C-alpha positions in Angstrom: 28.0 21.1 38.1 27.8 18.6 35.2 24.3 18.4 33.7 22.8 17.4 30.4 22.1 20.5 27.9 19.5 19.5 25.3 19.9 23.2 23.7 17.0 24.3 21.5 15.9 20.4 21.3 15.8 17.7 18.4 17.1 14.4 18.1 19.1 12.2 20.5 22.3 14.0 19.2 21.0 17.7 20.4 22.3 16.5 24.0 25.6 17.4 25.5 27.5 17.1 28.7 27.8 21.1 30.2 28.6 22.7 33.5 26.5 25.2 35.1 25.6 26.3 38.6 23.8 23.9 41.2 20.2 25.1 41.8 19.7 26.1 45.3 16.5 24.6 47.3 13.5 27.0 48.2 11.0 26.7 51.0 9.7 23.1 51.4 12.3 21.8 48.8 15.6 20.1 49.3 18.8 19.9 47.2 19.9 16.4 46.2 23.3 15.3 45.1 22.1 12.9 42.5 24.0 9.4 42.1 21.4 7.7 39.4 18.6 9.2 37.5 15.9 7.6 35.3 15.1 7.9 31.8 11.4 8.3 30.8 9.3 8.9 27.7 8.4 12.2 28.8 12.2 13.3 28.6 12.3 12.3 24.9 9.1 14.5 24.7 10.6 17.4 26.4 13.9 16.9 24.2 12.4 17.2 21.0 10.3 20.4 22.2 6.9 18.8 22.3 6.4 18.5 26.5 7.8 21.7 27.9 8.6 21.9 31.7 6.3 24.0 34.0 7.5 27.6 34.1 9.0 27.2 37.5 10.6 24.0 36.8 14.3 23.3 35.9 14.7 23.1 32.1 17.0 20.3 32.5 15.7 16.8 31.7 15.0 14.0 34.0 11.8 13.6 36.2 13.1 11.0 38.9 16.4 10.7 40.9 18.2 8.8 43.8 21.0 10.4 45.8 21.7 12.1 49.0 20.1 15.3 50.6 22.8 18.1 50.5 21.0 20.9 51.6 17.3 21.8 53.1 15.2 24.5 51.8 13.4 26.7 54.9 10.9 25.1 56.6 11.9 21.5 55.9 12.0 19.1 59.1 11.2 15.8 57.4 14.7 15.2 55.9 18.2 15.4 57.3 21.3 16.3 55.3 22.9 13.2 54.1 19.8 11.0 53.9 19.4 8.7 50.9 16.3 9.6 49.0 14.8 9.0 46.0 12.1 11.8 44.6 10.1 12.6 41.7 11.2 16.1 40.3 9.3 18.8 37.7 12.5 18.4 36.2 16.3 18.9 36.7 17.4 14.9 37.2 20.0 14.9 34.1 22.5 16.5 36.6 24.9 16.5 39.8 22.8 18.2 41.8 18.8 18.3 41.6 16.3 20.3 43.5 12.6 18.4 44.7 9.7 18.9 47.0 10.5 17.7 50.4 6.8 16.3 50.2 7.7 14.4 46.7 10.6 12.3 47.9 10.7 8.9 49.9 13.5 7.0 51.5 15.4 4.6 49.8 14.3 1.0 50.8 16.5 -1.0 53.0 19.1 -2.9 51.0 18.2 -0.8 47.7 21.1 0.5 45.4 20.5 3.9 44.3 20.3 2.8 40.7 17.2 0.8 41.7 15.9 3.5 43.7 16.1 6.0 40.7 13.9 3.6 38.9 11.2 3.7 41.3 9.1 7.5 41.4 8.2 8.6 38.0 6.6 5.0 37.3 4.9 4.4 41.0 3.8 7.8 41.1 2.0 7.4 37.7 0.7 3.9 37.9 -0.8 4.4 41.5 -2.4 7.8 40.4 -4.2 6.6 37.4 -5.1 3.0 38.3 -5.8 3.4 42.0 -6.8 7.2 42.4 -8.5 7.2 38.5 -9.1 3.7 37.6 -10.3 2.6 41.1 -8.7 -0.6 40.5 -9.6 -3.0 43.1 -9.2 -6.7 44.1 -10.5 -9.4 42.1 -11.0 -7.4 38.6 -9.1 -7.8 35.3 -6.8 -5.2 33.9 -5.5 -4.9 30.6 -2.3 -2.7 30.1 -0.8 -1.9 26.8 2.9 -2.0 26.6 3.5 -4.9 29.3 7.1 -4.8 29.1 7.7 -0.9 29.4 8.7 0.4 32.9 5.2 1.7 33.4 3.6 -1.7 32.1 5.8 -3.8 34.5 5.2 -1.6 37.7 1.2 -2.0 36.7 1.7 -5.8 36.5 3.3 -5.9 40.1 0.4 -3.7 41.6 -2.3 -5.9 39.8 -0.5 -8.9 41.7 -0.2 -7.0 45.0 -3.9 -6.1 45.0 -5.1 -9.3 43.9 -6.1 -8.3 40.2 -6.1 -10.4 37.1 -3.7 -8.7 34.7 -3.5 -9.2 31.0 -0.6 -7.4 28.8 0.2 -6.7 25.2 3.6 -6.8 23.9 5.2 -6.8 20.7 7.4 -10.3 20.8 7.8 -13.5 22.7 10.4 -12.4 24.8 8.8 -9.6 26.0 5.8 -11.6 26.5 7.6 -14.5 28.4 9.2 -11.7 30.8 5.6 -10.2 31.3 4.4 -13.6 32.4 7.1 -14.1 34.5 6.5 -10.6 36.4 3.2 -11.9 37.4 0.7 -11.4 34.1 -1.6 -13.9 33.8 -1.8 -13.9 29.9 0.3 -11.9 27.4 -1.2 -10.9 23.8 1.4 -10.5 21.0 -0.4 -7.4 19.2 1.9 -7.7 16.0 0.2 -11.1 15.3 -3.3 -11.0 17.2 -6.3 -8.7 18.0 -5.8 -7.9 21.2 -9.8 -6.9 21.7 -10.9 -10.6 20.2 -8.0 -12.2 22.5 -9.6 -10.3 25.5 -13.2 -11.7 24.5 -11.8 -15.4 24.2 -9.9 -15.1 27.5 -12.7 -13.6 29.5 -15.3 -15.8 28.2 -17.0 -12.5 26.4 -16.8 -10.5 29.8 -13.7 -8.1 28.9 -12.0 -6.4 31.6 -12.6 -3.9 34.2 -9.7 -1.5 33.4 -7.8 -0.4 30.6 -4.6 1.5 31.1 -3.3 2.6 27.6 -0.4 4.5 26.2 -1.0 4.0 22.6 -3.8 6.6 22.3 -6.3 7.0 19.0 -5.4 3.7 17.3 -6.5 1.6 20.2 -9.4 3.4 21.1 -12.4 1.9 19.7 -11.1 -1.8 20.5 -9.8 -0.4 24.0 -14.0 0.1 24.5 -14.9 -3.2 23.0 -12.4 -4.7 25.5 -14.3 -3.0 28.9 -17.0 -5.1 30.4 -19.9 -3.0 31.8 -18.9 0.0 34.3 -15.1 -0.6 32.9 -12.7 2.1 32.9 -10.5 3.5 30.2 -7.5 5.2 31.9 -5.1 7.2 28.9 -1.4 7.9 29.9 0.1 8.7 26.7 -0.6 9.1 22.8 2.6 7.4 21.4 0.5 6.8 18.2 -1.7 10.0 18.0 -4.3 11.6 19.7 -6.5 12.1 17.0 -9.5 9.8 15.4 -12.7 9.1 14.3 -14.7 6.9 17.0 -18.1 5.2 17.6 -18.9 6.6 21.2 -21.9 4.6 21.5 -20.1 1.9 23.8 -19.4 4.4 26.2 -23.3 5.0 26.7 -24.5 1.3 26.5 -21.7 -0.2 28.7 -21.9 3.0 31.3 -18.0 3.2 30.6 -15.7 5.9 32.0 -12.7 7.4 29.6 -10.2 9.3 31.8 -6.2 10.0 31.7 -4.0 12.2 33.5 -0.2 13.6 33.0 1.8 14.0 36.3 4.1 16.7 35.8 1.1 19.5 35.8 0.0 18.1 39.3 0.0 20.6 42.2 2.6 20.0 45.0 -0.4 19.1 47.2 -1.6 16.4 44.7 2.1 14.6 44.4 2.6 14.9 48.0 -0.9 12.9 48.4 0.6 10.0 46.0 3.7 9.9 47.9 2.1 9.3 51.1 0.1 6.8 49.7 3.2 5.1 47.9 4.7 5.5 51.5 1.9 3.5 53.1 1.1 0.9 50.9 4.1 0.3 48.5 7.3 1.1 50.3 7.0 -1.6 52.8 6.5 -4.4 50.3 9.8 -2.9 48.3 11.5 -2.8 51.7 10.7 -6.4 51.9 12.4 -7.2 48.4 9.0 -7.1 46.7 7.7 -5.0 43.5 11.3 -4.3 42.7 11.9 -2.5 39.1 13.5 -4.4 36.4 16.8 -2.2 35.1 17.7 -3.2 31.7 20.5 -0.9 31.0 22.3 1.6 32.8 24.5 4.4 31.1 27.0 7.3 32.3 25.5 10.7 32.4 27.5 11.7 29.5 26.1 9.2 27.4 22.2 10.2 27.8 21.9 10.0 23.9 22.4 6.4 23.8 20.2 6.1 26.7 17.3 7.9 24.7 18.2 6.0 21.5 17.4 2.8 23.4 14.3 3.8 24.6 13.2 5.0 21.3 14.3 1.8 19.7 11.5 0.0 22.2 13.7 -3.0 22.4 14.4 -2.5 26.2 12.3 -4.3 28.8 11.9 -2.1 32.2 14.0 0.9 32.9 16.7 2.9 31.9 18.8 4.4 34.4 21.8 7.2 34.1 24.6 6.8 36.2 25.3 10.4 37.6 28.0 10.5 39.9 31.3 8.8 38.9 
C-alpha cells in the first residue's frame, strides 16, 4: 500500500510517499480501505517528534479516516465488509489501508461524502469528551472558545448551539470572526486588538463565562481564570504557546474554579468506545439531518501531505484540512 513516511521526523519536508505492506486487523478491529483522512495538529507534533504514538499503534501519521471496511478482525460483528465508516484511529490514517478498533468507528451519515466524514472523528470525539464529559457544559451556560475558526473551535461552536449554550470565541482577524458568527457564535473577539478577559467582562456584564476551552496554554492561563465566573471550569486541550509560566492560583479558590484537561490518544479503548456511543446517540442523528457539518477548507492528494501540514502551520485556514487518499 501507499502511505506517508516521515522518517525520523522534522519539518514538513520530511514526509514522503512510500510503499509498504498493508496492516491486518487484530481481534476487535476492522481494516479500512481509506478514501480520505483528516489532518490535525497532533499530526504536526508527531511529525516533529513531539507526540509519539502509543507502543501498540501504527507509527504512520493520521488520527481519523473515512472509507470502507475491507476486513474484520476476530470477534467483530457490528460491521460488514463494504460498509462505509468513519473512525478515530491511534495512528495510520495517512495510508491506503488503516486499522481501527471496531468500537471507535461510526457509520457515514446518510448523504455525506467521504471527505466530510473524514473530518468528523478527531474533532467530535475531542470536543464531546472535553466540553460535555469534563467541562459539564449544559443548557443556558456561557462558553469561551479560543481558536474559534479551527476545526476544534467550529465544532465547539456547533455543539454549543446544539446544547443551547451562548458561545464566545477568540479569533485572529475579521474574516475568521465573521465566519464564526455565521456558524453560530454569539460574539467573536479579535485577540490581536483586544484583551479577551476585558471583553468577556464587558459582554457578560461582569459575570464571566461558565466554561473556557483553551488550546493556547500558559500565556492565557491567568486571563482564562479571570474570564470564568464562580464555579467555572477551565478545560485545556493543547499548549500551542507553551505549558510553563508563573500564575496566581488564588482565583481558583476564591471562585471555586475547576481546572482540567485531557488528550485523546492515551485514553483506553473502553473510554473512546463510550465517547463513540455518546456521539452515535446525540450527534450522529443531527449530522444525518444535515446539521452540525464541518467546514472543509482544503483538500490535498495524499502525496501532497507536506502542503497540507504547511497550511495548518500557517493558521490561515478556517475549519478542516483533508487528504484524498484513494485516487
